[in-house]
N, C-alpha and C positions, 0 to 999 in steps of 0.2 A: 511533546507529541503532536503534530498536525494533523488535523481532520483528514486531510488527504493521505497521510500516511497509514492509517488504518486500513487492514485487509493486504498488510503488508507480508513479506515472506525477511524473516528476521535470523540471522547468525546472532547466537548467545555466546558470550565469554567474557574473560579478563581480557584475551590477547595482546598480552603483555611481550613486545618484540616483533607483534606480526609475522611470523616465522613462517615457514614454508606450510606447517601443519595449518597454523592459524587460517592461511590463505586458501588452504584446501577447504574448509570449512565455509568461509566468507564466499569463496568463487560457487560451492555448491549451490549457498541462497540465491546467489546473481543468477545462474542456472535455471533453476526453480522458479525465481519471479520472472525470468524473461518467457520462460514457456507458456507463464499462466497469466500476463499483461500486468502484474502486480508491482507494487514497490519494493525495493532492493533496501533492507536497513541491517544495522548491526547494533546490538545492543551491549553495550562495554559498563563497566563498574569501576568508580573513581572515588577515594583513593583503592589502592589495590588491598584488596581484601586483608591480605596479609601483613600489611601495614598499621590495620588497623587493631588486629589483634595481636602483633606485637610490635608496639609505637615506638620501640627502643632497636629494633632491628636493624642491623648496618644497611646501607643502601644496596637496594638492589633489583632497582628497574633497568630493564633494556631499553624500552619507550617508556619516559616520563609521559603524561597526558599529552601534551601538545604533541610529541612526535609520534605519538601513537593514532592521535587522530588523523594527522599528515599523512601517514602510511596509509591507513583504510580509507581516508576520501580520495588517497591516489588509486585504488583498486576500482573507484566507478561507481559506490555506491549511491542511492538517494538521499539517503539520512544515516547519522550515528545519534544514538542515544547515550549519554554517560551518566548512568543513574548513581546519584551519590550514594555511596555505600559506609554507611556511621553503623553503630551499635544497635539502634532502634531498627536498621534496615537489616540486621542480621539476625534480627529474630524473627521475621516474616516466615511463618510455616510454608513449606514446600506447596501445600496445599492454596493457600493464602496467595502465594507467588505467581501461581499458576491461572487461579480464578479472578483476583482482584487486579493483579498486576498485568499479566500477560493478555488476559479476555477483557475486562471490563477496560482496564486502562489504557492498553496499545491495540485491542481489537486485532490480534495476529490472527493471521489466514496460517501459516505454516512456520514451524522453528527449526532451525539448524543446528545442531551443538556439535564438540567432539565427542568423541565416544567415553572419555572419561568425566563429562562436564558434572559437576555438582553442584547444588542449591538448596537454598532453603535453610532454616534453623538446625546447625547442627548437620550441615550436608547432608540432609535427611532426603534429599530430592535426587534423581538420577535419570539416565536417559530412559529408563524403564518406566518411572514415574511420567514422564512426558508424553511418553506414547500410549501408555493407560489412559493419562488424563486427556491427552488430546481427541481419541476416540469419544471420551465422554463429552466433551466441550465443543466439539467439532472443528477441531483446527488439526493440520498435518504435522508429525515429526519426522525429521531424519538426523541419523545419527552417523556421523562421519568418521570412518576408522581411522586408526593411528596411520600417519605417515613416516616412512623412513627410507634413508639412502639405499646406496647398492650393496651396502658392509651390514645393513639391518640397525645401522643407529638411528632411534627418534628423533624427529624433529620435535623439539620440545623447545621451552624457555630454561628449565632449568640446566639440559645439555648445552644450551648456550653459554649459560651462566659459569657452569664447571669450565668448558674451553676456554671463555674470559679469562677466569683467574688463572689459567696456565699461561697464556699469551699466547694461545691458538688463535689468532684473531682470522685464518684463513679458513680453519675449520669451523669456526663460528660462523662466520661469512656463509659457508653451505648451509647451515641449519638456518640463517636467518633469510635468505635468499637475497644477501645483500652485505656490503660490509656494516659492521657495527660502527654506528657514530655517536656522536658527543655533541649534544649541540647548545649553544647558549649566546651569549652577550659577552664581546671581547672586553674585559675588564682592563683597565687602568693600574699598570704592575709600578714596581720599582724601577724598569726599564734597565735593567743591568745589562739582560741580552744586547739592548741596542749598544751600550758601552764597550761590550767586548766583540761587536761587529755581527749578532747573530741577532736582530730582531725579532721576538715574539708576539704572536697575537694569543693573550691569555685567557682561558675560560674556566669557570669554576666546574666541578664535579656534580654539583647539587645532588639530586636522588638516584642520579645512573648508576650503576653497580660499577665499583672500581675493577679495572681490569689489573692484571698483573702489572706492578710498577716498573715504568723501563722505558726505552726509547722506540719508537715507531716509527716505518714510513707512512707518511698521509698524504692524502686528499681534502682539502678543504672547498665547500659548497659555499661560496660568499652570498650575501644578502643581493646582490645583482645576478646571480645565475652563475657565475664564473668558478669553475673549477681550478684549483691549484695546487701543485703540487708540494708537499713539505717534510718536514720531519718534526715529531714532536716527543716532548719529554711529559708520563705521566706518573707524578708522585710528588713528594713533600719537598724536593730540592734540596738534599742532605749537606750539599757542597757550601750553599750561603746560610745554611740556620733555618731553612724552611720548616713547616709545620701543619700546614692546611693543606691537604693534597688539591693538585689542579694538573689541567694541560697545559702546557707552553708549548705552541708550534711556529715554527720557523718556516715561513712561506718564501719558497723560492723564486728569485727575480722578483720580488715584489715588493715594493715599496711604499706605501699608502696609510693612509691612517683610518682606520676602519675601526675606531674604539667607538662601544655603545652599539655597534653593528651584530646582529645574529649571525653566527656562520655556524654549518656542522663540519665537523672534522671525523671524515673516515680513517678508522685504523685498517691499513691493508697489510703489513708485516710487520712482526716484532723483530727488533736489530739486537737487543742486547737490555739486562737488567740495569735499573737504577743505581749509581753508584755515587761514591762520596770519592772526591777528587781534592789533592793537595794544592789547593788555591785556584784563581781564576787563568792562570796560564794553560795549567793542565786541562781544566773544563774548555777552555776555547778548542784547544788542540783536537780535544776528543769530539767536542759537535762538529769541527769540520771534517772529521771522519765520518761520523754519522750521516753526515748529510750528504756526503760522496757514496757511500754505501746506500741510504734511500733512494737518491736519484739515480743508481743503477738498479737497484728493484722496482723502482716503479715504471722503468723504460718497459719493463718485461710485463706489466700489471694491465 
């Protein structure tokens, strides 16, 4: 925390996904900061508390830290604090978090959080706690109500995860306010795709939640800023005896060496389930059909 950031208006939360509801919280902090001529910041926690309390849990992140930081910084905040969350930090009482962390450590002027924000040892602290303690210690607090779509569905990380597990990436994009994307370095694979006429950019899934395995129409952000349409398979590649799930994207009308570069692949539409084919010829024929369908879908997106 820099000295010039004391007296800031800070949005507090995990913000995994930086979805529409999260952006409402962060934007409210920005509105208050601008009105008061104060710095505008975000306080988040890494790793996600769920990963600390359940270390063997299946990957569930919508935005691992790098992606989350980029999304938050893209909103125009003045600073982002990523507080390390471990078992020691989890034992901090709600009162100590407010007095020693928010006040003594950060010197906050105003705290903004979602209506369901909980904090402190055993989640003892709530919005009501922050409101009462703010009056005591001299900082203001604003709770932002739940945001929902026209059908009453909440904009939440859990809802986005459920939709991705179903392969409904278009509804997930409405919750997130943008297409769900998987970012990572392009890995060197077995080059089987090139051998059958469909070279692929392969990206490990890492801590990202596993969307429904299958084939998607995609758009890839390249390291140089270009946006390239394509078709991608997410899964274990049963036809060739694959074991570790990954994303393999065939980028249309593209033949450049991007091994080692970071790309971000947006999932635009689900095309079909992953399946095992009887040999490479059958796989090649299906990829050709998938590519044609993806081109058609992407023309309208």
